[in-house]
N, C-alpha and C positions, 0 to 999 in steps of 0.2 A: 546778777547781783549788782546792787547799787553800792559800789565801793566807798563812795563819799559818805553815804548814809551809814554804812557799816562802820566806818572809822569813827563817826560821831557817836554812834550807839556804843561802840566799844569803849571809847574814852569816858563816856558818861558812866558806864558800868564799872570801869576801873576806879572812877571817883567814888562810887558807892562802896567798892571793896576797900578803898583807902580809908573811908570813914569808919569802917568796921575793923580793919586790921592795917593800921598805918605802917607798922614795921615791915609787913610783907611787901607793900608797894615801895616803901623807902629802900628796902633791900634790893628789889629789882632795879630801881632807878640807879642805885650805886653801882651795881654790876654793869648795867647797860651803859652808863656814862664813863666807866673806867678807861675804855679805849681812847676816848676823846682827850684824856689828860696826857697821854703819851705823845699824841700828834704825829705818830709815824705814818698813819694813813690819813688821807683827806676824807672829808665828810661824804663826798660822792662815792668813793670806794667803799667806805664802811656801809653805806646804804645799799649798794649793789651786792655786797657780800651778804648783808642781812636779808635781802630779797631772795638770793639764791638759797640760803639756809631755810628761809620761810617756805620755799617751794619743797625742799627735801623733807621738811618736817610737817608739811601740809597744814600750816597755820594761817587760816584766812585772815585773822585779825592782824597777824604780823605782816602779811602781804599788803593789807590795807594801809597800815601805818607806814611801812618802809617804802612802798611805792610813792606815797605822797612826799616823804622825806627825800627820796631820790630825785624827784622832780624839782623840789626846792633847792637841792644841791647842784642842779644843772645837768643831771644825767640825761643822755640821749637814748632814743629807742635802740640805736645800734649797740650802745654800751649795755643796755638792759638785755638785749638778745644774746650778747656774748656771755654775760653773767649767768643767764638762764641756761645757756649751752653747757656751762660748767656744772650747774645743778643737775642737768640731765645726765651728763657723763658720770657724775659722782653717784647718782642713784643706780645707774647701770653697773658701775664699778662695784658698788656695795652689794648689789644683787649677785654679781659674779663671785665676789669673795665669800659671801654667805652661802652661796650654792655649794662651794667646796666644803663648808662646815656641815651642811645638810647631808652631803654625800658621806662624810666621815661618820656622822651620827647614824646614818642608815647602815653603813658597813659594820659599825660597832653593834648595832641591834641584830644584824644578821649573824654575827659571830657569838652572840650571848647565849 
């Protein structure tokens, strides 16, 4: 995938959506920018978290945007690798937790 072209294409399409439903995009931008106002985390950390979440939610557009923003914020490959390691651990952890739920549902079905 050409991530730079993907990002440009995505931004153009968001612009089209904004023309049709400006409040939707405005609402997203409000939520997205809320964390910046508190300034408890720096931009680099926010972008690395965003990338990790983008991986766990499988959002290619989010990956495209936040990879670019992480580079702009000065993130290193090593920092990215660490953030992605957290994403991998969380997905594995979530699968483990939800496996116990599946086991409970299966047991409930057996006893029904």
